[in-house]
KOLTI-531177 format. One line per field, with one value per residue: residue number from 0; residue in three letters; x, y, z of N, C-alpha, C, O, CB in turn. Coordinates in steps of 0.02 Angstrom, whole numbers, plus 50000, padded with zeros to 5 digits. Atoms other than C-alpha are relative to their C-alpha. Glycine has a CB too. Example, Ala and Ser with C-alpha at 12.3 -4.5 7.8 and 13.67 -1.06 7.14 Angstrom:
REM KOLTI-531177
k <- [0,1]
r <- [ala,ser]
n_u <- [50045,49958]
n_v <- [49941,49941]
n_w <- [50000,49997]
ca_u <- [50615,50684]
ca_v <- [49775,49947]
ca_w <- [50390,50357]
c_u <- [50045,49961]
c_v <- [50060,50055]
c_w <- [50000,50037]
o_u <- [50097,49986]
o_v <- [50059,50110]
o_w <- [50033,50045]
cb_u <- [49950,50020]
cb_v <- [50001,50023]
cb_w <- [50062,49929]
This chain:
REM KOLTI-531177
k <- [0,1,2,3,4,5,6,7,8,9,10,11,12,13,14,15,16,17,18,19,20,21,22,23,24,25,26,27,28,29,30,31,32,33,34,35,36,37,38,39,40,41,42,43,44,45,46,47,48,49,50,51,52,53,54,55,56,57,58,59,60,61,62,63,64,65,66,67,68,69,70,71,72,73,74,75,76,77,78,79,80,81,82,83,84,85,86,87,88,89,90,91,92,93,94,95,96,97]
r <- [his,ile,cys,thr,pro,thr,lys,val,lys,asp,leu,ser,gly,lys,thr,ile,val,asp,ile,asp,cys,gly,leu,gly,phe,thr,leu,ala,leu,thr,val,gly,ser,asp,ile,phe,gly,trp,gly,arg,asn,asp,tyr,gly,gln,leu,gly,phe,leu,gly,thr,ser,val,gln,lys,val,pro,arg,arg,ala,glu,phe,pro,glu,ala,gly,gly,gln,val,val,gln,val,val,cys,gly,gly,tyr,his,ser,ile,ala,leu,thr,ser,thr,gly,val,val,tyr,ser,trp,gly,ser,gly,asp,gly,gly,arg]
n_u <- [49984,49982,50028,49965,49928,49970,49928,49976,49952,49943,49950,49972,49927,49974,50013,50030,49986,50047,50054,50050,50046,50032,50067,50002,49935,49959,49927,49967,49927,49966,49939,49948,50013,50040,50070,50047,50065,50055,50063,50007,49939,50023,49951,49933,49987,49970,49928,49979,50041,50063,50055,50048,50001,49950,50035,49952,49945,49946,49946,49997,49939,49976,49930,49951,50013,49944,50015,50055,50067,50019,50071,50043,50064,50044,50055,50055,49974,49928,49962,49940,49953,49948,49939,49963,49961,50046,50022,50071,50020,50072,50022,50073,50034,49964,50045,49995,49932,49976]
n_v <- [49963,50040,49963,50015,49993,50057,49994,49989,50056,49985,49964,50046,50003,49933,49960,49936,49948,49944,50017,49947,50013,49944,50018,50065,50031,50004,50008,50026,49991,50052,49982,49994,49940,50015,49977,50044,49969,50039,49962,49959,49971,49956,49947,50024,49988,50058,49998,50037,49986,50036,49968,50050,50014,50049,50038,50023,49952,50002,49953,49938,49988,49939,49985,50001,49942,49974,50024,50048,49973,50010,49989,49992,49967,50001,49953,50031,50036,49990,50030,49963,50037,49959,50039,49985,49939,49944,49993,50018,50022,50000,50029,50006,49941,49938,49943,49957,49994,50059]
n_w <- [49940,49941,49943,49937,50009,50033,50009,50068,50005,50043,49961,49950,50001,50005,49941,50021,49950,50010,50047,50007,50055,50034,50024,50032,50007,49939,50006,49941,50002,49962,49964,50051,50040,50060,49996,50035,50008,50030,50007,50060,50025,50053,50016,49985,49928,49969,50012,50059,50059,50007,49965,49977,49928,49978,49948,49949,49994,50049,49983,50039,50038,49967,50019,49945,49958,49961,49933,49994,49993,49930,49991,50059,49987,50059,50007,50038,50058,50004,49946,49981,49958,49968,49987,49938,50010,50008,50069,50008,50066,50010,50063,50006,50026,49987,49997,49941,49974,49963]
ca_u <- [49654,49736,49644,49760,49946,50047,50235,50322,50410,50521,50609,50649,50832,50852,50868,50753,50807,50681,50516,50390,50242,50166,50004,49996,50181,50310,50499,50606,50789,50905,51052,51161,51090,50986,50814,50672,50507,50338,50165,50123,50262,50168,50309,50460,50441,50501,50672,50672,50603,50427,50257,50172,50123,50264,50182,50340,50485,50617,50785,50792,50921,51006,51166,51326,51284,51406,51391,51266,51081,51015,50834,50696,50540,50392,50275,50119,50210,50392,50530,50679,50835,50959,51140,51257,51352,51196,51167,50981,50916,50739,50646,50470,50345,50432,50277,50288,50478,50490]
ca_v <- [49759,49691,49739,49663,49697,49582,49552,49621,49458,49534,49638,49485,49480,49667,49783,49932,50093,50216,50204,50328,50331,50450,50439,50254,50214,50170,50188,50090,50126,49985,49991,49971,50132,50044,50117,49999,50061,49987,50047,50184,50252,50380,50508,50398,50427,50250,50290,50189,50204,50149,50206,50042,49992,49898,49760,49704,49808,49848,49931,50112,50159,50284,50375,50364,50480,50593,50489,50360,50392,50416,50466,50451,50558,50544,50680,50652,50602,50641,50572,50647,50568,50647,50588,50586,50732,50840,50815,50810,50714,50734,50637,50609,50746,50914,51023,51171,51166,50993]
ca_w <- [50090,50247,50405,50535,50565,50454,50451,50296,50252,50117,50251,50358,50404,50382,50531,50501,50588,50513,50421,50353,50236,50109,50012,49973,49988,50121,50137,50259,50300,50354,50473,50317,50243,50109,50072,50026,49956,49915,49866,49740,49630,49525,49529,49565,49753,49789,49717,49556,49379,49338,49392,49435,49610,49696,49799,49891,49958,49828,49856,49798,49667,49781,49727,49828,49971,50061,50219,50280,50257,50434,50405,50275,50268,50151,50091,49988,49829,49868,49978,50069,50142,50263,50274,50423,50345,50330,50143,50095,49945,49875,49740,49675,49638,49623,49632,49748,49765,49842]
c_u <- [50017,49980,50033,50076,50031,50075,50018,50057,50061,50052,50031,50076,50034,49983,49978,50012,49956,49949,49951,49955,49972,49930,50003,50068,50038,50073,50026,50075,50031,50061,50059,49991,49966,49929,49958,49932,49949,49937,50000,50068,49985,50052,50072,50018,50029,50075,50024,49951,49938,49946,49948,50004,50050,49971,50046,50057,50055,50051,50001,50067,50030,50073,50047,49991,50064,49989,49943,49933,49977,49925,49965,49935,49960,49949,49944,50025,50075,50034,50064,50043,50052,50060,50033,50042,49956,49977,49927,49988,49923,49984,49925,49971,50037,49956,50011,50069,50025,50057]
c_v <- [49952,50039,49985,50008,49935,50013,50011,49951,50018,50043,49957,49997,50067,50038,50069,50051,50061,49978,50058,49983,50065,49979,49935,49968,50004,49994,49974,50006,49946,50027,50007,50057,49986,50024,49952,50035,49953,50042,50038,50031,50049,50050,49978,50007,49940,49997,49956,50014,49956,50034,49950,49991,49944,49963,49973,50050,49987,50053,50059,50004,50066,50013,49993,50064,50023,49982,49950,50035,49983,50010,50004,50031,50000,50056,49965,49957,50013,49971,50041,49954,50049,49955,50023,50063,50061,50013,49975,49982,49999,49970,49989,50063,50063,50061,50041,50004,49941,49966]
c_w <- [50057,50061,50067,49988,49974,49990,49927,49989,49959,50035,50055,49992,49992,50063,49978,50056,49992,49948,49998,49941,49972,49981,49960,49988,50066,49982,50066,49990,50043,50035,49951,49952,49934,50012,49959,49997,49971,50002,49934,49981,49943,49976,50014,50073,50036,49987,49943,49944,49998,50041,50025,50075,50015,50060,50055,50004,49949,50019,49953,49965,50024,49981,50060,50040,50034,50073,49999,50001,50070,50012,49932,50022,49936,50004,49963,49944,49990,50061,50011,50043,50027,50014,50064,49993,49986,49929,49996,49927,49997,49932,50001,49971,50020,50004,50062,50031,50040,49963]
o_u <- [49988,50005,50015,50099,50019,50094,49990,50115,50116,50106,50071,50102,50095,49926,50017,49996,49953,49964,49939,49972,49966,49900,50014,50073,50023,50090,50004,50100,50010,50085,50106,50028,49965,49903,49973,49910,49966,49930,50029,50109,50023,50056,50116,50077,50052,50111,50084,49895,49938,49960,49894,50054,50050,49965,50022,50072,50076,50033,49998,50118,50023,50113,50024,50003,50109,49970,49912,49927,49980,49900,49993,49909,49987,49920,49943,50010,50100,50002,50090,50018,50073,50052,50017,50063,49981,49943,49911,50008,49890,50020,49893,50004,50052,49981,50025,50076,50078,50083]
o_v <- [49898,50095,50015,49997,49881,50067,49977,49965,49994,50054,49981,49995,50072,50033,50107,50038,50103,49939,50091,49940,50115,49937,49936,49922,50045,49961,49996,49992,49935,50082,50043,50063,50029,50020,49938,50065,49907,50089,50017,50047,50053,50064,50021,50003,49947,49958,49940,50037,49900,50066,49970,50009,49892,49992,49958,50084,49930,50108,50051,49980,50117,49967,49989,50119,49983,50025,49940,50090,49926,49993,50031,50016,50012,50069,49904,49897,50009,49957,50073,49917,50095,49899,50076,50091,50115,50063,49923,50019,49982,49981,49990,50097,50073,50117,50013,50020,49945,49916]
o_w <- [50062,50072,50118,49932,50001,49968,49883,50005,49973,50007,50094,49936,49995,50088,49949,50114,50037,49903,50048,49900,50008,50014,49899,49948,50110,49933,50120,49936,50100,50020,49967,49903,49889,50068,49901,50046,49933,50040,49885,50024,49895,49916,50019,50091,50093,50019,49940,49956,50025,50091,50048,50106,49981,50114,50110,49954,49936,50040,49892,49990,49990,49980,50117,50014,50045,50113,49947,50030,50092,50065,49884,50076,49882,50057,49960,49940,49934,50112,49965,50085,49992,50039,50092,50044,49970,49916,50024,49882,50046,49884,50054,49932,50079,50005,50115,50090,50071,49986]
cb_u <- [49942,50077,49928,49984,50033,49965,50037,50023,49965,49975,49968,49969,50022,49972,50063,49924,50073,50038,49964,50035,49942,50041,49970,49966,50041,49978,50034,49980,50020,50020,50015,50004,50065,50001,49993,49993,50006,49990,49991,49948,50050,49940,49983,50049,49936,49967,50035,50004,50040,50008,49966,50012,49928,50069,49964,50027,50029,49973,50069,49988,49987,49994,50006,50073,49945,50007,49984,50009,49950,50039,49987,49988,50010,49965,50022,49955,49962,50018,50017,49983,50035,49973,50049,50043,50049,50032,50046,49954,50029,49971,50037,49968,49927,50052,49928,49952,50004,49942]
cb_v <- [50047,49982,49986,49927,50020,49985,49938,50076,49941,50036,50062,49929,49955,50037,50005,49993,50021,50065,49933,50070,49955,50022,50057,50007,50033,49941,50067,49926,50070,49942,49947,49937,50036,49924,50074,49931,50061,49933,50048,50055,49946,50038,50063,50036,50020,49936,49981,49924,49991,49927,50050,49933,49980,50034,49944,49928,49996,50011,49964,50062,50000,49994,50071,49993,49985,50077,50058,49957,49969,50047,50065,49931,50073,49932,50065,50054,50020,50075,49926,50066,49942,50032,50005,49941,49990,50061,49961,50059,49929,50073,49934,49984,50003,50011,49976,49977,50060,49950]
cb_w <- [50020,50000,50006,50024,50067,49932,50028,49989,49968,49938,50031,49993,49945,49937,50046,49984,49995,49977,50020,49989,50023,49938,49957,49936,49943,50045,49980,50014,50025,49953,50054,49961,49987,49983,49974,50036,49957,50037,50059,50011,49977,50024,50040,49959,50034,49974,50061,50015,49937,50021,49956,49964,50024,50018,49969,49983,50070,49926,49998,50044,49922,50076,49972,49973,50053,49991,50047,50064,49945,50044,50041,49963,50028,49994,49964,49972,49937,49992,49984,50037,49959,50066,49941,50019,49942,50025,49951,50023,49983,50006,49986,50068,50025,49948,49997,50051,50042,50011]
């Protein structure tokens, strides 16, 4: 555990424009519309295959979006992205219609 604020070195050189966290995971959106995720990936909520804990930020395998991704939001075990053209993408746990 880290009890003091610590720079996320693997995001150095990237301009982060949005960030959110779910239950044990975080997503960050760059000015270039790339999504990076780290932490728990039990249900694929980080945006790539595998269920192991991702200890450093890794770029999500995001499809070609209809426009730039402008916002990311995290739920407990799912993630959502909104594009500049109003298209919404969702991934991770699909329980309850998410």
